[in-house]
N, C-alpha and C positions, 0 to 999 in steps of 0.2 A: 278403362274397362274394355272399350271397343278395340283399342289397339292390341290388348292382351288376347282377346278372342281371335283377332286377325292372325296374330303370330301363332297361336295354337292351331288354328285351321290350316295355316300354311305348313306347319311341321307335320301334322297328322296327314294332310293331303299328300305330301311328298312320300310318306311311308305307306300310304294306303294300299298301293298295288302289292307290296311285299307282305303286309300284315293282315290284309283282308278287312281293313277298316272301311266303314261307310264314309262317303265323301261329305262329312258334316263336322261341325265343331264339337269337340268333346270338352265338357259335358253339355248335352243339349236338353237334359231332363234331370229331375231330382235323383240324388244318389242316396242309397241306403247304407248306413254304417251299422253293422251288427256287433253288439257287445255281448260276450259270452257269460256275463254275470248280471245280477239283478240291479234294479234301479236304486240309486242312492249310495252305492259302494264306490270305492276308489276307481275301479275300472270304468264304471258308468260316468262318473263325474269327469274324468279325464277324456273319455270318448266324446262327451258333449262339448267340452271346451275345444278340443282339437277339431271336431267336425265343423264347428262354427268358423274357426280360423281358416281351415283348409277350404271350406266352402267359399269364404270370402275371396281367397286367392283364385279359385277357379271360376268365380262368378256364378255359382250355382248353390242351391240349398242342399244340405246333407242332413238327413233325418237319422236319429239313432234308434235302433230297435234292439231291445233286450231279449236275448234268448238264453236264459240261465238254465243250469242243470248239468248233472254228470261231471262235476269238477271242471266245468268249462268246455266239455266235449260237445254238448248240444249246439251251442253257438258257433264253435269252431267248425263243426261239421257243416253247419248251414253256410258259412263263408266258403268252405271248400267246394260245396256242391252247387253254389250259385253260378249263374251264367257269367262267363269270364269276359264281360264287356265293359268293365269299369264302373258299372252302376251298382254293384254290391261290393263293398269293402268292409273291413272290420278290424277289431282290436285282437291282436295275437298276444297271448299272455304266457307267463312263466310255466304254469302247470300243463296246459294243453299242448304247448309246443315243445317243452323240454323234459317233462316228467311222465305224462300219461302214457307215452309209448312203452315205457318200462313198467308202469304200474298196472295197466290193464292188459289182460290176455289178448284182447282184440279191440281195435278201434274202428269206427266207421269211416275214418279219414286217415290219411297218411300225412303227418305233420311235415315231413321232409319232401314229399313229392306232389301233394295236392294243393299246396299254397305257395305263393310267391311273397317273400319278405320284401317290404317296401322301405321301411325305416324304423329304427329303434326310437321310441319316444322318450323313455326315461328308465332309470334304474334307481332303486331305493334300498338302503340297508335295513337290517332288523336290529333290535336291541334286546338283549337278555334282561328281562325284568323280574323283580320279586317284590313282595310287599315291603312297606317301610319297616315293619317289625320283624322281618325275616332274619333268622340267625345267619343266613348266608350274606357275608359282606363282600366276598370276592368270588371269582370263578373257582379259585383253588378250594374255597370252603365247600362248594358244591361237589367237586370231584372227591375230596377227602371224605365227605359224608356219604357219597354214593358207593364208596369202596368199603365202607364199614359193614360188619355182619348184620344181616336182616334189614339193610337199608331199603326204604320204600319211597324214593323220591318220585315226583310226578311232574310232567310239563304239559301245558295246554296248547291247543292249536285250533285254528278255525276250520279244520277238516283234514282228512287224510290226503297226503300228497301235495299239500300246499307249502308255501315257503316257511310258514311257522313250523310245521311238522318236520320238514326235511332239514331245516337248520338244527332242530333238536336232535334228529337222527344222526346228522353229521357230527355234532358235538359228542354224542354218546360214543360213536365209533372212534373219533379222534382221541378222546380221553380214556377209552377202554372201560366205560361204565355202562350200567344198565339202569334205565329209568322207565317209568310207566307213562306211555303217551295217552293223553286224554283228549280226544277230538270233540269239538263242538260244531254247531251249525254255522257259526260265524266267529270272526275274531273278537267282535264286541262281547258276545256271550262268554267266550273264553276269558277275556279280561275281567269280566264281572265276577266270575268264579275265582279267579286268581286273587282279586281284591278281597273276596269273601273267605279265603282260606281253604277252598276246596282242592286247590292244586298248589304246588310249590313255586313254579316259575313258568315263564313263557318267553319265547322269541317272538316279539311283536314288531310289526312293521313300524319304522321310525315315525312316520307321519301320524299314525294312530296312537303311538305311545307317548308322544311329546306332551300333550295336554295333561295326562295323568302324572307324568314325571315332573313337570313344572309345578303342578298343584300339590306335589308331595304325596300323592296317592299310590305311587309306585316308585321303586328305586331301580336305576339302571346299573348293571354290572359290567356290561361290555357291548360293543357294537360290532357288527359283522362285516364292515367295510375295511378296506386296506388301511385307511387313515381315519383319524378321529374326525368327527363332524364339527365344523365351526359353530354349529347351532348348540351343540352340547359337548364342549371341549373337555369337560371333566370325565367323560365316560371313555375308558380305554378301549382299544380294539381287542378282538379275540386273539390276534397275533401277539399283542403285548402281554396277554395273559398266558401265553405259552401254547396257543393253538392256532397257528397260521393257516391250517387247513380249513378252519371254520370261517370261510369267507362266503357269504351268500347275499344275493341281491334279488329282490322281487322286481320284475321288469315287465314292460309291455311295449308293443309297437304296432305299426300299421301293416296289414297283410291283405292280399287279394287272392282270388282263385287262380289256380294254375291255368294257363292259356290266355290270361289277360295280356293284350298286346303290349309289347315292350315300350312303345311310344306313350301309352297311357300310364304304365308303371313309372316311367321317367317323369311324366308330368305330375303325378301324385307325389313322387319323391321330392320334386322341387317345391311343390306347394307345402308339403309337410315340413321340410327344412325351413322354409320361410316362416311358417307358422310358429316354429320354435324360437324365432327371433323376436316375437312379439314381447315387449318389455313387461306387460302385465302378466302374461302367461309364464314367462321366465321367473318372475318374482313369486308367483304362486307355487311353482315347482320347487324352487330353491328354499322357500320358507318351510316346505315339508321335509327338507333334508334330502331331496332327490337329486340325482345327477341327470342333467339334461342330455338327451340323446342326440339324434341327427346322424348324418352320414349317408352312405350309399346302400342300395339293396344288397350288394355283395357283402358289405361289412356286416349287415344285420344277419344275413344268411350264415356267415361264418360264426357269428356270435351264438346263434341258436344251435348250431352243430356242436360247438364246444360245451355249451350248457347242457345239452342233451346227453353228451358223453359223460360229463361229470355227475349229473344227478341220476343217470341210469345206473351207475355204479353204486351210488348211495342206496337207491331203492333195492337193488339186488343184495347188497351187503346186509342191509337191515331187514331184509325179507318182508318188505312192506306190501300189503295187499289192500285193494279197495274194499270199501264197506259193502 
């Protein structure tokens, strides 16, 4: 631990004149990790797992602070507005970084200029699910039914602009069909009504859908990843069903405020990449059907840019507006 601190101090000390860093070892105090979603959800759980592992690498405590609200905008804005000294970092998620710029007329933060991407943590596919007694056995069945006269099919989501919703909107656009979107306050509430027969289908995140699928409470028709999941190999991809455009992944990664010194960004990136090598953490992520992230800040920035372009077009084409 002491040797790592000495190396960190040497690296930062050498860069201090150019970067305006204090002549001290980073981090010298507790770091705050802002999660833009509520306690107990997927983003919160992963934030706490990664904060513990990264903190161990840095030799410092990282506390997680939940700032939920506004489709992830409240917490993301808090990260963007924080002092760029490396002591406030946070989780950057699919909607606030790649969707909300197109969904909301005005944001209090600029996802492309007010934040520095540090590293992609994970990506996870969604599964098109229906009830076990649903008349829809395949994706083709849904499309055929949706194109009949007076069709009134519906799909649920955990809220406007999230991955559930946009996967459904992309499917509608690709298949040339119209369905009724029914947003709920959470993915769990949406799944409950799907099971109860209030809605016809839902694109659910794989990690959340698997328990119900394995218990026979839901049936999976297709997955939104490029390839089938080894965890549920019997579920075909949307591409296999004739809709290769319907590829969607819910994702999240580490971000910091603009202006955070490059040396600190590099140190956080290294610590985060090392954290993803932890065997227990890897097993947890893979068991949920997620793809493990990693890589450079530049790679994460390019990924966010491509996702923002893709989903911005979907929001515009579907004329989606916030609640």
